[in-house]
Biopython code that builds the backbone (N, CA, C, O; Angstrom):
import numpy as np
from Bio.PDB.StructureBuilder import StructureBuilder

atoms = [
    (1, "UNK", "N", (-61.630, 87.494, -41.899)),
    (1, "UNK", "CA", (-62.311, 86.235, -42.064)),
    (1, "UNK", "C", (-62.178, 85.391, -40.808)),
    (1, "UNK", "O", (-61.233, 85.549, -40.034)),
    (2, "UNK", "N", (-63.134, 84.495, -40.616)),
    (2, "UNK", "CA", (-63.137, 83.647, -39.442)),
    (2, "UNK", "C", (-62.410, 82.343, -39.727)),
    (2, "UNK", "O", (-62.149, 81.988, -40.876)),
    (3, "UNK", "N", (-62.092, 81.644, -38.649)),
    (3, "UNK", "CA", (-61.461, 80.336, -38.798)),
    (3, "UNK", "C", (-62.379, 79.423, -39.604)),
    (3, "UNK", "O", (-63.594, 79.414, -39.405)),
    (4, "UNK", "N", (-61.789, 78.659, -40.513)),
    (4, "UNK", "CA", (-62.572, 77.767, -41.347)),
    (4, "UNK", "C", (-63.201, 78.454, -42.539)),
    (4, "UNK", "O", (-64.058, 77.867, -43.200)),
    (5, "UNK", "N", (-62.798, 79.687, -42.834)),
    (5, "UNK", "CA", (-63.388, 80.452, -43.919)),
    (5, "UNK", "C", (-62.278, 81.051, -44.763)),
    (5, "UNK", "O", (-61.287, 81.544, -44.226)),
    (6, "UNK", "N", (-62.435, 81.013, -46.079)),
    (6, "UNK", "CA", (-61.467, 81.652, -46.962)),
    (6, "UNK", "C", (-62.080, 81.856, -48.332)),
    (6, "UNK", "O", (-63.057, 81.202, -48.695)),
    (7, "UNK", "N", (-61.497, 82.765, -49.082)),
    (7, "UNK", "CA", (-61.878, 82.995, -50.464)),
    (7, "UNK", "C", (-60.747, 82.492, -51.330)),
    (7, "UNK", "O", (-59.577, 82.658, -50.984)),
    (8, "UNK", "N", (-61.079, 81.880, -52.452)),
    (8, "UNK", "CA", (-60.040, 81.405, -53.354)),
    (8, "UNK", "C", (-60.552, 81.396, -54.777)),
    (8, "UNK", "O", (-61.719, 81.082, -55.010)),
    (9, "UNK", "N", (-59.698, 81.734, -55.739)),
    (9, "UNK", "CA", (-60.099, 81.566, -57.133)),
    (9, "UNK", "C", (-60.324, 80.085, -57.397)),
    (9, "UNK", "O", (-59.662, 79.243, -56.791)),
    (10, "UNK", "N", (-61.219, 79.767, -58.265)),
    (10, "UNK", "CA", (-61.576, 78.368, -58.522)),
    (10, "UNK", "C", (-60.869, 77.813, -59.741)),
    (10, "UNK", "O", (-61.480, 77.103, -60.540)),
    (11, "UNK", "N", (-59.617, 78.118, -59.894)),
    (11, "UNK", "CA", (-58.854, 77.590, -61.015)),
    (11, "UNK", "C", (-58.202, 76.284, -60.635)),
    (11, "UNK", "O", (-57.053, 76.029, -60.995)),
    (12, "UNK", "N", (-58.926, 75.457, -59.910)),
    (12, "UNK", "CA", (-58.351, 74.200, -59.453)),
    (12, "UNK", "C", (-58.463, 73.135, -60.530)),
    (12, "UNK", "O", (-59.366, 73.172, -61.366)),
    (13, "UNK", "N", (-57.540, 72.188, -60.502)),
    (13, "UNK", "CA", (-57.572, 71.054, -61.415)),
    (13, "UNK", "C", (-58.082, 69.852, -60.650)),
    (13, "UNK", "O", (-57.382, 69.316, -59.791)),
    (14, "UNK", "N", (-59.288, 69.428, -60.952)),
    (14, "UNK", "CA", (-59.866, 68.273, -60.275)),
    (14, "UNK", "C", (-59.366, 67.009, -60.943)),
    (14, "UNK", "O", (-59.519, 66.847, -62.153)),
    (15, "UNK", "N", (-58.776, 66.120, -60.180)),
    (15, "UNK", "CA", (-58.269, 64.858, -60.699)),
    (15, "UNK", "C", (-59.309, 63.768, -60.496)),
    (15, "UNK", "O", (-59.043, 62.778, -59.815)),
    (16, "UNK", "N", (-60.467, 63.937, -61.067)),
    (16, "UNK", "CA", (-61.542, 62.978, -60.905)),
    (16, "UNK", "C", (-61.802, 62.302, -62.246)),
    (16, "UNK", "O", (-61.722, 62.935, -63.298)),
    (17, "UNK", "N", (-62.113, 61.021, -62.196)),
    (17, "UNK", "CA", (-62.336, 60.286, -63.433)),
    (17, "UNK", "C", (-63.718, 60.559, -64.020)),
    (17, "UNK", "O", (-63.893, 60.466, -65.235)),
    (18, "UNK", "N", (-64.693, 60.889, -63.195)),
    (18, "UNK", "CA", (-66.016, 61.199, -63.716)),
    (18, "UNK", "C", (-66.225, 62.712, -63.692)),
    (18, "UNK", "O", (-65.598, 63.431, -62.914)),
    (19, "UNK", "N", (-67.109, 63.170, -64.550)),
    (19, "UNK", "CA", (-67.379, 64.602, -64.607)),
    (19, "UNK", "C", (-68.544, 64.893, -63.671)),
    (19, "UNK", "O", (-69.680, 64.500, -63.935)),
    (20, "UNK", "N", (-68.249, 65.584, -62.576)),
    (20, "UNK", "CA", (-69.306, 65.981, -61.660)),
    (20, "UNK", "C", (-69.675, 67.432, -61.957)),
    (20, "UNK", "O", (-69.133, 68.032, -62.885)),
    (21, "UNK", "N", (-70.587, 67.994, -61.181)),
    (21, "UNK", "CA", (-71.042, 69.357, -61.445)),
    (21, "UNK", "C", (-69.935, 70.384, -61.253)),
    (21, "UNK", "O", (-69.917, 71.401, -61.946)),
    (22, "UNK", "N", (-69.019, 70.143, -60.334)),
    (22, "UNK", "CA", (-67.906, 71.072, -60.130)),
    (22, "UNK", "C", (-67.030, 71.131, -61.374)),
    (22, "UNK", "O", (-66.665, 72.214, -61.831)),
    (23, "UNK", "N", (-66.697, 69.983, -61.913)),
    (23, "UNK", "CA", (-65.888, 69.930, -63.134)),
    (23, "UNK", "C", (-66.670, 70.518, -64.302)),
    (23, "UNK", "O", (-66.113, 71.256, -65.115)),
    (24, "UNK", "N", (-67.953, 70.197, -64.388)),
    (24, "UNK", "CA", (-68.789, 70.720, -65.470)),
    (24, "UNK", "C", (-68.863, 72.245, -65.417)),
    (24, "UNK", "O", (-68.818, 72.901, -66.458)),
    (25, "UNK", "N", (-68.976, 72.817, -64.215)),
    (25, "UNK", "CA", (-69.000, 74.274, -64.083)),
    (25, "UNK", "C", (-67.678, 74.870, -64.533)),
    (25, "UNK", "O", (-67.659, 75.851, -65.276)),
    (26, "UNK", "N", (-66.577, 74.287, -64.090)),
    (26, "UNK", "CA", (-65.263, 74.780, -64.513)),
    (26, "UNK", "C", (-65.121, 74.709, -66.031)),
    (26, "UNK", "O", (-64.639, 75.657, -66.651)),
    (27, "UNK", "N", (-65.535, 73.599, -66.631)),
    (27, "UNK", "CA", (-65.454, 73.447, -68.085)),
    (27, "UNK", "C", (-66.329, 74.469, -68.803)),
    (27, "UNK", "O", (-65.913, 75.055, -69.802)),
    (28, "UNK", "N", (-67.538, 74.681, -68.294)),
    (28, "UNK", "CA", (-68.463, 75.644, -68.886)),
    (28, "UNK", "C", (-67.866, 77.053, -68.862)),
    (28, "UNK", "O", (-67.851, 77.751, -69.876)),
    (29, "UNK", "N", (-67.376, 77.457, -67.689)),
    (29, "UNK", "CA", (-66.823, 78.807, -67.570)),
    (29, "UNK", "C", (-65.537, 78.964, -68.372)),
    (29, "UNK", "O", (-65.279, 80.036, -68.917)),
    (30, "UNK", "N", (-64.738, 77.923, -68.450)),
    (30, "UNK", "CA", (-63.519, 77.985, -69.254)),
    (30, "UNK", "C", (-63.875, 78.181, -70.724)),
    (30, "UNK", "O", (-63.228, 78.965, -71.418)),
    (31, "UNK", "N", (-64.892, 77.478, -71.202)),
    (31, "UNK", "CA", (-65.321, 77.619, -72.593)),
    (31, "UNK", "C", (-65.839, 79.025, -72.879)),
    (31, "UNK", "O", (-65.718, 79.516, -74.001)),
    (32, "UNK", "N", (-66.415, 79.673, -71.866)),
    (32, "UNK", "CA", (-66.932, 81.040, -72.008)),
    (32, "UNK", "C", (-65.865, 82.100, -71.735)),
    (32, "UNK", "O", (-66.134, 83.295, -71.858)),
    (33, "UNK", "N", (-64.655, 81.667, -71.366)),
    (33, "UNK", "CA", (-63.589, 82.615, -71.048)),
    (33, "UNK", "C", (-63.808, 83.346, -69.736)),
    (33, "UNK", "O", (-63.332, 84.469, -69.562)),
    (34, "UNK", "N", (-64.528, 82.717, -68.807)),
    (34, "UNK", "CA", (-64.884, 83.374, -67.543)),
    (34, "UNK", "C", (-64.322, 82.680, -66.310)),
    (34, "UNK", "O", (-64.543, 83.150, -65.193)),
    (35, "UNK", "N", (-63.606, 81.582, -66.480)),
    (35, "UNK", "CA", (-63.152, 80.797, -65.330)),
    (35, "UNK", "C", (-62.299, 81.608, -64.365)),
    (35, "UNK", "O", (-62.386, 81.415, -63.153)),
    (36, "UNK", "N", (-61.485, 82.503, -64.881)),
    (36, "UNK", "CA", (-60.597, 83.270, -64.007)),
    (36, "UNK", "C", (-61.366, 84.221, -63.086)),
    (36, "UNK", "O", (-60.794, 84.740, -62.127)),
    (37, "UNK", "N", (-62.640, 84.454, -63.358)),
    (37, "UNK", "CA", (-63.440, 85.357, -62.528)),
    (37, "UNK", "C", (-64.267, 84.622, -61.473)),
    (37, "UNK", "O", (-64.934, 85.255, -60.655)),
    (38, "UNK", "N", (-64.224, 83.292, -61.490)),
    (38, "UNK", "CA", (-64.981, 82.503, -60.522)),
    (38, "UNK", "C", (-64.277, 82.519, -59.169)),
    (38, "UNK", "O", (-63.083, 82.236, -59.072)),
    (39, "UNK", "N", (-65.030, 82.852, -58.134)),
    (39, "UNK", "CA", (-64.496, 82.893, -56.772)),
    (39, "UNK", "C", (-65.345, 81.969, -55.902)),
    (39, "UNK", "O", (-66.571, 81.932, -56.013)),
    (40, "UNK", "N", (-64.664, 81.232, -55.041)),
    (40, "UNK", "CA", (-65.323, 80.302, -54.134)),
    (40, "UNK", "C", (-65.124, 80.774, -52.704)),
    (40, "UNK", "O", (-64.005, 81.076, -52.289)),
    (41, "UNK", "N", (-66.211, 80.835, -51.958)),
    (41, "UNK", "CA", (-66.133, 81.128, -50.521)),
    (41, "UNK", "C", (-66.566, 79.865, -49.806)),
    (41, "UNK", "O", (-67.690, 79.394, -49.981)),
    (42, "UNK", "N", (-65.671, 79.319, -49.001)),
    (42, "UNK", "CA", (-65.903, 78.038, -48.337)),
    (42, "UNK", "C", (-65.878, 78.242, -46.828)),
    (42, "UNK", "O", (-64.891, 78.730, -46.277)),
    (43, "UNK", "N", (-66.957, 77.871, -46.167)),
    (43, "UNK", "CA", (-67.083, 78.080, -44.727)),
    (43, "UNK", "C", (-67.440, 76.749, -44.072)),
    (43, "UNK", "O", (-68.369, 76.063, -44.499)),
    (44, "UNK", "N", (-66.690, 76.395, -43.034)),
    (44, "UNK", "CA", (-67.030, 75.194, -42.268)),
    (44, "UNK", "C", (-67.609, 75.619, -40.925)),
    (44, "UNK", "O", (-67.201, 76.623, -40.342)),
    (45, "UNK", "N", (-68.563, 74.836, -40.452)),
    (45, "UNK", "CA", (-69.155, 75.098, -39.144)),
    (45, "UNK", "C", (-69.429, 73.754, -38.484)),
    (45, "UNK", "O", (-69.331, 72.702, -39.116)),
    (46, "UNK", "N", (-69.768, 73.809, -37.232)),
    (46, "UNK", "CA", (-70.042, 72.576, -36.506)),
    (46, "UNK", "C", (-68.797, 72.041, -35.834)),
    (46, "UNK", "O", (-67.783, 72.731, -35.725)),
    (47, "UNK", "N", (-68.887, 70.813, -35.391)),
    (47, "UNK", "CA", (-67.793, 70.199, -34.654)),
    (47, "UNK", "C", (-66.673, 69.779, -35.599)),
    (47, "UNK", "O", (-66.913, 69.465, -36.765)),
    (48, "UNK", "N", (-65.462, 69.779, -35.085)),
    (48, "UNK", "CA", (-64.284, 69.477, -35.882)),
    (48, "UNK", "C", (-64.365, 68.103, -36.529)),
    (48, "UNK", "O", (-63.952, 67.938, -37.677)),
    (49, "UNK", "N", (-64.883, 67.131, -35.822)),
    (49, "UNK", "CA", (-64.938, 65.770, -36.362)),
    (49, "UNK", "C", (-66.090, 65.557, -37.345)),
    (49, "UNK", "O", (-66.122, 64.547, -38.049)),
    (50, "UNK", "N", (-67.024, 66.488, -37.399)),
    (50, "UNK", "CA", (-68.164, 66.362, -38.313)),
    (50, "UNK", "C", (-68.593, 67.742, -38.813)),
    (50, "UNK", "O", (-69.690, 68.203, -38.498)),
    (51, "UNK", "N", (-67.734, 68.398, -39.588)),
    (51, "UNK", "CA", (-68.072, 69.756, -40.029)),
    (51, "UNK", "C", (-69.184, 69.766, -41.073)),
    (51, "UNK", "O", (-69.399, 68.788, -41.789)),
    (52, "UNK", "N", (-69.865, 70.867, -41.137)),
    (52, "UNK", "CA", (-70.844, 71.144, -42.180)),
    (52, "UNK", "C", (-70.213, 72.225, -43.053)),
    (52, "UNK", "O", (-69.756, 73.243, -42.533)),
    (53, "UNK", "N", (-70.179, 72.024, -44.352)),
    (53, "UNK", "CA", (-69.550, 72.969, -45.264)),
    (53, "UNK", "C", (-70.598, 73.730, -46.049)),
    (53, "UNK", "O", (-71.611, 73.169, -46.467)),
    (54, "UNK", "N", (-70.343, 75.018, -46.245)),
    (54, "UNK", "CA", (-71.169, 75.845, -47.126)),
    (54, "UNK", "C", (-70.231, 76.479, -48.139)),
    (54, "UNK", "O", (-69.242, 77.113, -47.770)),
    (55, "UNK", "N", (-70.542, 76.307, -49.410)),
    (55, "UNK", "CA", (-69.739, 76.881, -50.478)),
    (55, "UNK", "C", (-70.614, 77.841, -51.269)),
    (55, "UNK", "O", (-71.744, 77.516, -51.632)),
    (56, "UNK", "N", (-70.078, 79.022, -51.529)),
    (56, "UNK", "CA", (-70.750, 80.022, -52.345)),
    (56, "UNK", "C", (-69.853, 80.358, -53.522)),
    (56, "UNK", "O", (-68.702, 80.751, -53.336)),
    (57, "UNK", "N", (-70.373, 80.206, -54.732)),
    (57, "UNK", "CA", (-69.650, 80.593, -55.942)),
    (57, "UNK", "C", (-70.153, 81.951, -56.396)),
    (57, "UNK", "O", (-71.356, 82.207, -56.432)),
    (58, "UNK", "N", (-69.203, 82.822, -56.745)),
    (58, "UNK", "CA", (-69.526, 84.145, -57.268)),
    (58, "UNK", "C", (-68.794, 84.356, -58.581)),
    (58, "UNK", "O", (-67.693, 83.846, -58.791)),
    (59, "UNK", "N", (-69.425, 85.113, -59.452)),
    (59, "UNK", "CA", (-68.833, 85.481, -60.730)),
    (59, "UNK", "C", (-69.082, 86.963, -60.916)),
    (59, "UNK", "O", (-70.232, 87.403, -60.939)),
    (60, "UNK", "N", (-68.022, 87.734, -61.048)),
    (60, "UNK", "CA", (-68.126, 89.196, -61.168)),
    (60, "UNK", "C", (-68.933, 89.772, -59.997)),
    (60, "UNK", "O", (-69.815, 90.607, -60.197)),
    (61, "UNK", "N", (-68.629, 89.328, -58.795)),
    (61, "UNK", "CA", (-69.258, 89.800, -57.555)),
    (61, "UNK", "C", (-70.748, 89.475, -57.449)),
    (61, "UNK", "O", (-71.443, 90.057, -56.616)),
    (62, "UNK", "N", (-71.246, 88.564, -58.271)),
    (62, "UNK", "CA", (-72.644, 88.135, -58.202)),
    (62, "UNK", "C", (-72.667, 86.664, -57.793)),
    (62, "UNK", "O", (-71.996, 85.833, -58.405)),
    (63, "UNK", "N", (-73.443, 86.349, -56.755)),
    (63, "UNK", "CA", (-73.566, 84.961, -56.311)),
    (63, "UNK", "C", (-74.293, 84.168, -57.393)),
    (63, "UNK", "O", (-75.382, 84.536, -57.833)),
    (64, "UNK", "N", (-73.661, 83.065, -57.810)),
    (64, "UNK", "CA", (-74.264, 82.229, -58.852)),
    (64, "UNK", "C", (-74.666, 80.854, -58.332)),
    (64, "UNK", "O", (-75.375, 80.118, -59.019)),
    (65, "UNK", "N", (-74.224, 80.498, -57.128)),
    (65, "UNK", "CA", (-74.601, 79.203, -56.574)),
    (65, "UNK", "C", (-74.136, 79.038, -55.145)),
    (65, "UNK", "O", (-73.044, 79.470, -54.776)),
    (66, "UNK", "N", (-74.980, 78.406, -54.345)),
    (66, "UNK", "CA", (-74.629, 78.074, -52.963)),
    (66, "UNK", "C", (-74.978, 76.617, -52.720)),
    (66, "UNK", "O", (-75.975, 76.105, -53.231)),
    (67, "UNK", "N", (-74.143, 75.959, -51.932)),
    (67, "UNK", "CA", (-74.395, 74.564, -51.611)),
    (67, "UNK", "C", (-73.897, 74.217, -50.226)),
    (67, "UNK", "O", (-72.949, 74.822, -49.725)),
    (68, "UNK", "N", (-74.541, 73.239, -49.609)),
    (68, "UNK", "CA", (-74.182, 72.774, -48.271)),
    (68, "UNK", "C", (-73.958, 71.270, -48.346)),
    (68, "UNK", "O", (-74.676, 70.556, -49.046)),
    (69, "UNK", "N", (-72.946, 70.799, -47.612)),
    (69, "UNK", "CA", (-72.673, 69.371, -47.598)),
    (69, "UNK", "C", (-71.856, 68.964, -46.398)),
    (69, "UNK", "O", (-71.302, 69.807, -45.692)),
    (70, "UNK", "N", (-71.782, 67.663, -46.169)),
    (70, "UNK", "CA", (-70.995, 67.130, -45.058)),
    (70, "UNK", "C", (-69.508, 67.111, -45.363)),
    (70, "UNK", "O", (-68.684, 66.952, -44.461)),
    (71, "UNK", "N", (-69.163, 67.273, -46.644)),
    (71, "UNK", "CA", (-67.763, 67.415, -47.047)),
    (71, "UNK", "C", (-67.655, 68.662, -47.913)),
    (71, "UNK", "O", (-68.641, 69.131, -48.481)),
    (72, "UNK", "N", (-66.438, 69.189, -48.002)),
    (72, "UNK", "CA", (-66.228, 70.361, -48.843)),
    (72, "UNK", "C", (-66.558, 70.029, -50.298)),
    (72, "UNK", "O", (-67.164, 70.839, -50.998)),
    (73, "UNK", "N", (-66.164, 68.845, -50.750)),
    (73, "UNK", "CA", (-66.431, 68.440, -52.131)),
    (73, "UNK", "C", (-67.933, 68.359, -52.410)),
    (73, "UNK", "O", (-68.390, 68.770, -53.477)),
    (74, "UNK", "N", (-68.695, 67.835, -51.462)),
    (74, "UNK", "CA", (-70.145, 67.734, -51.644)),
    (74, "UNK", "C", (-70.780, 69.119, -51.707)),
    (74, "UNK", "O", (-71.686, 69.349, -52.508)),
    (75, "UNK", "N", (-70.314, 70.037, -50.875)),
    (75, "UNK", "CA", (-70.841, 71.401, -50.888)),
    (75, "UNK", "C", (-70.476, 72.111, -52.189)),
    (75, "UNK", "O", (-71.294, 72.840, -52.751)),
    (76, "UNK", "N", (-69.242, 71.898, -52.671)),
    (76, "UNK", "CA", (-68.829, 72.494, -53.949)),
    (76, "UNK", "C", (-69.699, 71.972, -55.086)),
    (76, "UNK", "O", (-70.140, 72.736, -55.944)),
    (77, "UNK", "N", (-69.941, 70.674, -55.084)),
    (77, "UNK", "CA", (-70.739, 70.071, -56.143)),
    (77, "UNK", "C", (-72.175, 70.589, -56.107)),
    (77, "UNK", "O", (-72.771, 70.846, -57.153)),
    (78, "UNK", "N", (-72.727, 70.742, -54.914)),
    (78, "UNK", "CA", (-74.087, 71.267, -54.780)),
    (78, "UNK", "C", (-74.166, 72.706, -55.277)),
    (78, "UNK", "O", (-75.121, 73.074, -55.962)),
    (79, "UNK", "N", (-73.173, 73.520, -54.940)),
    (79, "UNK", "CA", (-73.145, 74.911, -55.393)),
    (79, "UNK", "C", (-72.970, 74.982, -56.904)),
    (79, "UNK", "O", (-73.602, 75.803, -57.568)),
    (80, "UNK", "N", (-72.118, 74.128, -57.444)),
    (80, "UNK", "CA", (-71.897, 74.102, -58.891)),
    (80, "UNK", "C", (-73.169, 73.698, -59.630)),
    (80, "UNK", "O", (-73.473, 74.242, -60.691)),
    (81, "UNK", "N", (-73.907, 72.749, -59.070)),
    (81, "UNK", "CA", (-75.163, 72.312, -59.693)),
    (81, "UNK", "C", (-76.147, 73.471, -59.788)),
    (81, "UNK", "O", (-76.794, 73.653, -60.819)),
    (82, "UNK", "N", (-76.263, 74.254, -58.721)),
    (82, "UNK", "CA", (-77.151, 75.422, -58.723)),
    (82, "UNK", "C", (-76.708, 76.416, -59.794)),
    (82, "UNK", "O", (-77.534, 76.940, -60.541)),
    (83, "UNK", "N", (-75.405, 76.673, -59.865)),
    (83, "UNK", "CA", (-74.879, 77.620, -60.853)),
    (83, "UNK", "C", (-75.151, 77.140, -62.274)),
    (83, "UNK", "O", (-75.577, 77.921, -63.125)),
    (84, "UNK", "N", (-74.905, 75.853, -62.533)),
    (84, "UNK", "CA", (-75.145, 75.312, -63.874)),
    (84, "UNK", "C", (-76.618, 75.397, -64.255)),
    (84, "UNK", "O", (-76.948, 75.736, -65.391)),
    (85, "UNK", "N", (-77.500, 75.092, -63.314)),
    (85, "UNK", "CA", (-78.937, 75.190, -63.585)),
    (85, "UNK", "C", (-79.324, 76.625, -63.913)),
    (85, "UNK", "O", (-80.156, 76.861, -64.789)),
    (86, "UNK", "N", (-78.726, 77.581, -63.216)),
    (86, "UNK", "CA", (-78.998, 78.995, -63.478)),
    (86, "UNK", "C", (-78.521, 79.379, -64.876)),
    (86, "UNK", "O", (-79.241, 80.054, -65.612)),
    (87, "UNK", "N", (-77.320, 78.959, -65.246)),
    (87, "UNK", "CA", (-76.798, 79.272, -66.577)),
    (87, "UNK", "C", (-77.658, 78.636, -67.665)),
    (87, "UNK", "O", (-77.936, 79.271, -68.683)),
    (88, "UNK", "N", (-78.079, 77.397, -67.462)),
    (88, "UNK", "CA", (-78.925, 76.716, -68.456)),
    (88, "UNK", "C", (-80.262, 77.432, -68.621)),
    (88, "UNK", "O", (-80.756, 77.580, -69.738)),
    (89, "UNK", "N", (-80.841, 77.872, -67.519)),
    (89, "UNK", "CA", (-82.114, 78.593, -67.576)),
    (89, "UNK", "C", (-81.948, 79.917, -68.316)),
    (89, "UNK", "O", (-82.811, 80.297, -69.108)),
    (90, "UNK", "N", (-80.847, 80.620, -68.064)),
    (90, "UNK", "CA", (-80.594, 81.893, -68.746)),
    (90, "UNK", "C", (-80.402, 81.689, -70.243)),
    (90, "UNK", "O", (-80.828, 82.524, -71.041)),
    (91, "UNK", "N", (-79.761, 80.581, -70.634)),
    (91, "UNK", "CA", (-79.525, 80.319, -72.049)),
    (91, "UNK", "C", (-80.815, 79.986, -72.790)),
    (91, "UNK", "O", (-80.900, 80.187, -74.001)),
    (92, "UNK", "N", (-81.817, 79.480, -72.077)),
    (92, "UNK", "CA", (-83.080, 79.118, -72.715)),
    (92, "UNK", "C", (-84.014, 80.306, -72.875)),
    (92, "UNK", "O", (-85.020, 80.208, -73.578)),
    (93, "UNK", "N", (-83.703, 81.416, -72.242)),
    (93, "UNK", "CA", (-84.583, 82.592, -72.354)),
    (93, "UNK", "C", (-84.108, 83.527, -73.424)),
    (93, "UNK", "O", (-84.726, 84.566, -73.656)),
]
sb = StructureBuilder()
sb.init_structure("model")
sb.init_model(0)
sb.init_chain("A")
sb.init_seg("    ")
for serial, (resi, resn, name, xyz) in enumerate(atoms, 1):
    if name == "N":
        sb.init_residue(resn, " ", resi, " ")
    sb.init_atom(name, np.array(xyz, "f"), 0.0, 1.0, " ", f" {name:<3s}", serial, name[0])
structure = sb.get_structure()
C-alpha cells in the first residue's frame, strides 16, 4: 500500500450526536448481521495541508460505495450514502 492508504474494518464507534450516513450504514449492516464484513479503503491525495480523500466501502469483496471529500469524514459519509441508496434500491426490487 502507498502512503496515505490503508484498509480497515469499519467496526468504529462514531461519537456523533446526529445520525449521518456513515452511522446509518453501520446501523443498517449491524441489524443485518453484516457489519463485521464491511471494509473501508481510505486514500488521501493532494497536498498535505489540503488533502483530498477517497473512501471505498466493500462488503464481501464487492464495492458498495465510493465517496470523495475534503475530509476523511466527508468522504466516508459520501461513500456511505451511495451504499445506503444501493441497499434501498435492492430492497425495493
